[in-house]
N, C-alpha and C positions, 0 to 999 in steps of 0.2 A: 253314762249319765253325766251331764255337766255338773260341776261343783265349783264352789267358790274356794280359790287357792289363796291363802294368807301369806304376806312376806314373813320372812324368818323372825323379824323383831316382834311381830304380832303373836308368834307361836312361842317365843322364848322370852319370858319377862326379864331375864338377866340381861338381854340385849337392848332393852329399852332404856334410853338415857332419861334421866329426870328432867322435867321442864326447867328451863332456865339454866341448863348446864352451860359451863364455860367453854367447852370444846365441842366442835361440830360433830353430830351424829352422821354415820354412813347413809347415803341415799338409800331409802327402802322403795321397792317397787310397789305400785298399788295392789290391793287385793284384787283378785281376777276370777271372772267366769269364762271358762273356755269351752270349745266345741268337743262333742263326743265323736265316735267313730262314724256316725252318720253325718257329720257336718252341722249338727244342731247345738247351738248355744242356748241353754235354758237358764233363765236368771229371774230372781225376784228382787225389785228395787223397793225398798220400804223408805218412804219419805216422811220424816218426823222431826219434831224439835228435840235436840239433845244437847247436853253439855259435852263439849269435845276440845280436843287440842287443836289450836290454830297456831302453827309455828310453835313458839315457846309459851304461848299464852292459852288461857281457857276462856271459851265463849259459849254461851247458850245461842244456838242457831239452828237452821234448817239443814239437814244432811240426809244422805242415803246410808242406810244400813249401819247407822250409829258411828259413822266416821267422816270427817272432813275430806279425807283422801277417798273419794268415791270409788266403787269398783270399776276395773277396767273390764269392758266387754270384748272378748277376742273372737273374731268371726273369721269365716272361710268364704271365699268366692264360691258361689253355688250352694252355699249353706243357708241355714235358717236360724233367725233370732226368734225364740219363744220367750216372751217376757211379760211378767206381771208388775205392774206399778201399784203398790200398796200405798195409798195416800192416807197417812195417819195424821196429816197436817189439818189445820183449820181453814185452809184456803183450797180454792180450785186449783188444780195443776194439770199438766199434760207433758208429753215428750216430743221432742223433735230429734231425728237422727241426722245430724248436720253433715252435709256434704255427700250423703249416700245416694246412689241412683237406685232407687227402690220405689215401689208403688206408693201413692199417697191415699189410695182407696181403702175403704172399710177398715180392717184392723192393721193397716199399714202406717206409713209415716204421715199422718195428717195433723196438722195443728188445729183443725177445726173440730176435733174431738177433745172433750175434757173429762177429767176424772174428779169428781166432787169430794168434798172432805169425807174421810173415813169410808171411802169406796175403793174398789179395785179396777183398774183399767188393764186391758189385755191388748198386746201387740204381738202379731205374728208377721215377721218381715222375711221375705225370700229374697236373697241376694242373687243377681244374675251370675251365670258361671264366669262371665268376663268382667265381673266388678273389679275396679281398679283397687289394688292393695294399697294400704297406707294408713294414715292416721286420721281419725274422724272423732266426733264426740256426741253425746246425748245431752239434752238439757230441757228444762221447762220452757215452754213457748206460750204460756197463757198470757194473752194480750191484756196489759195493763198491770200485770204482775210479774212479768219476766225478769225485769232488772232486779227487783227485790229478791225473788227466789234464786236466780243464779248467783247473785252477789253473795247470798247466805250459804250456799252450797249445793243447790239442786242442779248439778251438772257433773258429768264424769266422761272418761275417755274411751274411745273405741280404737281397737286396731284390727284392720283386715289383713290377714297374713299374706305373704307372697311378694313383698317388695324387692327382696334380694334374689329372687328366681332368675331374673335375666343376667345376674352377675355372679356366676358360679365361683369366680375368683375371690369373692367376698364371704363365701360359706363358712360359717362358724364363728363369725366376728360377733362380739357382744352387742346386743341391742338394749337400749334403755328408753323407758317412757318417762318423759319430764312434763308433768302437768302444772302449767303456770296459773296461778291465781293471785288476786289481791282481795284483802279483807279489811274493811274499814274499821279502824279502832273506835271504840266507844268507852264512856265511863260507867256504863250500866252493866257491862258484862253480857249484853245480848247484842245480836247483829243489828246494824244500824236500820232504823226505819226509813230515814231519808238518805238515800245513797248520793254521796258527793265524791266524784272520782278524785279530785284534787286533795281530799282530806287525807290526813296521815293514815297509812295503811300497813298491814302485814303482807308481805309479798312472799309467797311459798312456791316450793316445788315439791309436788306430791305431798302437800300439806306440812311440809318441813321448812323451817327457817335456816337458810345457809348450810345445807347439808354438804358433807364431802362426798365427791365422786372419785373413785379410784381408777387409775389407768397406768399401763406401763409405758415408758418411753418408746415411741415408735408404734405403739399399738393403735389399730384402727377400730373405732367403735361407731354404732349407728345411733344417733340420739333423735328421738321423735319429741320435738317441742309442740305442745298443744296449749294454746292461749284460751282457756275456758273462763276468763274473767268476763264480767258483764260489759265493761266499758274501756278497760285498760289496754293501752299499747305497750308492748315490750320490745325494746331495742337491745338485742342480745349480742354480746361479744365475749370472747374468751381470751383475756389477757393479751389482746392484740394479734392473736394468731388467726389464721384463715381457717374457715370451715367450708366443705364441699356440699352444696345442696344437692340432695338426691331427690327430694319430692317436696312439692308444695300442695297443701290441701288435698292430699290423697292422690296426687297425679305425679308420677315419675317424670322428671325433666327429660327433655330431648337431646341434651347436649351438657357438656361440662359447665357448671356454674360454681364459681368461688366467691366467697363473701368474707369480708373482715368482721361484718355485723349483719344480722338479719332483723328486719323490723316486722314483728309479728303482731298484726292487728287484732282486735277482738274477734274471736272465732277462727282466726287463722291457724294453720299447722305447717310446720317446716320440718322435714326430716333431713338431717345433716350428718356427714361423716366427719368425725373428730379423730385427729391423730395426736397420740400422747407427746407432749412437749418434753423438753429435758427435765430431769428429776427436780422436783420442787412443788410448791403450792402455787396455783395460778387462779386468779379470780374469774368466776363467771358472773358478769355484770349486766345490769339493765342500765342503759344510758338515760340520761335526763330527756324529758319529752315535753313537747308544747304542741297541741292540737290546734293551734290558731288563736287569734285574739278573743274570739268568742267561745273558745273551747277550754280544755283542761291543761294544767301543767303539773309535773311531778318530778322529784328529784331523782338523781341516779342512785343506784343501790346495789350491793353484792347480793347475788342471789344463791350462789354456791361457791364451793372451793374445789377446784380440779387437783387432785393430789396424784403426781406422776412419780412412781417409785418402782423399784425392782429391776430385774435385768431387762435391758432394751430387747425389743423383738423387731422383726422385719415388718415394715408397713405394707398392708395390703392395699392395692390400688385397682381401680376399675381398668380393665383391658378389653372388655366386651363392648360391642356397640350398644348404644342407648336405644331403648324401644322407641320405634317412630311413633309419630302423631301427625294427624292431618292439620295442615296450616290452612285455615279457613279464609286467609286473605286471598287465596287463589280461586275462590269460588263466588258465584253470583249469589247475592242475598235476595230472599223472598220479600222482605220488608225492612224498612228503616224506621225506628221509633226514637223518640227523644223524651227524656225525663228530667226534670228539674228537682233536686233534693234541697229543700228549703227550710230555714228557720222561720218561725212565725215572727212578723214585725210587732205583734200586739201581745203575745203571750210567751214567756220564756220556757213554758212546759209543753209547747205545742210545735210539732215538726210535720213537714208536709212533702208530698210528692205531687208535682204539677198542681200545687195550690190546694189540694184535698187531703184530709185526714183518713185514716184506714176506716173502712165500713165493712164489718164481717158479713153483712147482708147482700154484698154486691161483688161482682167480678169487674175489674178494670181493664183487663187485657186477655184477649183470646188469640190462641196461636194454633196453626194447623200442624198436626204431626208430620214430621218429614221436613219442615222448613228450616232454613238457616236464616237467622235475623241479625241485623246489626242495631245495637243499642247505643245511643249517645246520651251519656249521663253528664249532667251539668250541675255544678255546686256554687251558687252564687253567696253561699254563706261564708262567714269568717271563721269557719272551723272545719276540720275533716268530717266527712261521712264515709262509713264503711258499708259498701254495697255487698249484698249477698243474695243469692237466688237459689231456692230449694230445688232438689231433685236433678239438677243439670250442673255441668261445668261450662266454662266459656274460655274464650282466647281474648286477652287484652292486645288490641292492635295499635292504640294510640293513647298517649297521656298528654294533655294540654296541646293536642294537635300534632305532637311529634310521634313518628313511628316507633313501635316497640319491637325489638328483635324477638323472633319466636323461640321460646323455650319450654313450651308446655302450657297446660291449662290451669285454671284456679276456679274456686267457688265463692271467693270473696276478694275484694280489693278496695283501697281507699280511694275516694274521689278527692283531689287536692282542694283545699279552701280556695274559693274563687276561680276553680279550674274546671277541668272536664277530663272525661275518660271515654274511650270508645271500645266496645266489646262485640265480638261475634259469638253468637249462641246457637248450638245445633240442637233443635228440638226433635230429635230423630229416634230415640230409643222408646219403642212402644210401652216399656215398663212405666213411664212417666205419665201416661194418660191419666188425667185427673186435675184437681184443683189444688194449688199450692200458693206460695207467696214469695215476693222479692221485698227487700227492705234494707234499712240501715241497721248494721249489727252492732252499733252503739245502742245497748238496749234501752238507755234512757230515751234516745230518739225513736225507736221502734214502739216502745210503750206510749210515747207521745204523739203517735199517728204516722210516723214516716214508714208506711207499709201499704202494699197494694196486693190484690188477689189476681192470679193468672189461672186460666184453665187451657190445658192442651187437649185438642179434640181431633178426631179423624176428619179429613177434609169434607166428607160427605155430611158431617154434622156441624160444620162451621156456621152456616147461616142461622140454624136454630139456636145454637150456643150464643151467638152475639145477641140474638133477641132476648135471651133469658139472663144476660149479664145483670140488669138491675134487680133480678130476683134471686141472685145467687149463683147463676150459671147453671149448665146443663147437668152438673154432678150434684146439685143441691148441697146437702150437708157431707159431701164427698163419699156417699154410700152408692154401691153398684145398683141398688133398687131405684135410686132417683135417676140414675143414668138410663136404665132400661125404660123407666116411665117417661122420661122426656124425650126419648128417641123412638119409643114404640117398638123396641126391640124385645126379643125373648131371650131368657138366659141360656147361655151355652156353658155347660159346666166345665168343658175342657179349656175354654178361652172366652170368657164373657165379653171381652172387647173386640173379638175377632168379627170379620165382616159376615 
């Protein structure tokens, strides 16, 4: 049976440092739900208002399971997530399993389902056997309330195991999960009702302010950075030393990628190899950021201290071939689409795609299963927008018209202010059949309308699905019964979407 595993400091009161301590506490791993012998991760997430530690302060806010450091869901390719969402808040909520290639239908990863206050939602999510290992996350996707709930604490990390399997030479290295958040300071002792990204904030890793991360000189560790903040960009560096990027957004890179710093946008994840520097204390910092004249600015800050000590060890390096991935630039696309991500000229709280705000009652885009499409995204705004599409990954082929060297896939990427980006998206895996969304993952913008619905259908259902776009599409409320009704099909218990 899956069970919640608590970090040592949660089990041993003597290991817990008092709030406001003058020395840095060791980084603690998040509490964890893991999978059983059958590959099933069973978890209950209880969303409620609680007074909790946020860094070195205490705030009354919205959290999962009584902790600002939300539980890690550890999953297995081919396994199952059986999750209960116990909503004890006074707000409607739901969950999205960000970046995962899983079904959006029925009890799956559907943002069109909601769990009302003091009710329980059920999610049963089957991971394909070939699901990409790596870092993902879960969070509220209740439209109109996502920014408020995520910034308060209604979000947490996911790890799908297996990232190091292609690299046996790295076997046994230490892995760390580093969950990045920012929490807006207030004078009321409660989470902010009006979220302002540029406002003074508490920036944490695993809910801790400036923790100490231990490493030995020469030691190789794998760090999973997950940005689960509502709007914040994190530009991460480690005292000037290089990091080797192993995975972005749960997709292992196809070649060696080294970086002095990594820009981790809202919702992005980077898994990097870190080598222990010479003995001493080395700052892990977030650089100052500016998202454009109409966007947000925030100062540089120290996030953690990397403490290198002990007897030096031999550095482990990748010697195996990187897993290959298809370069979609070599293929013909079935369709080219264009989207403009726009700030409203008349309302600072309104954000648009192709001149329209999100309407949950209609579908904007219909795609045939099996197609490879090219999407050209334009940003006439004076600030960044962070594009994300559910259920699928994509390849970035151009930024501002300039070709991008292929190194793997993403599930989110920023569109430069007054710039453009070109993607190729494979809508090929049958597991994605259903209705989902694409949007700006600056949640202020998503809540303000910068989101659209997409349905992926079998080619024989395409014409009927397009006709039903104004009525919510062929899947209706994303339930199998609606699909069967709208196509005139009968249920096939083995594979309801089979021909």
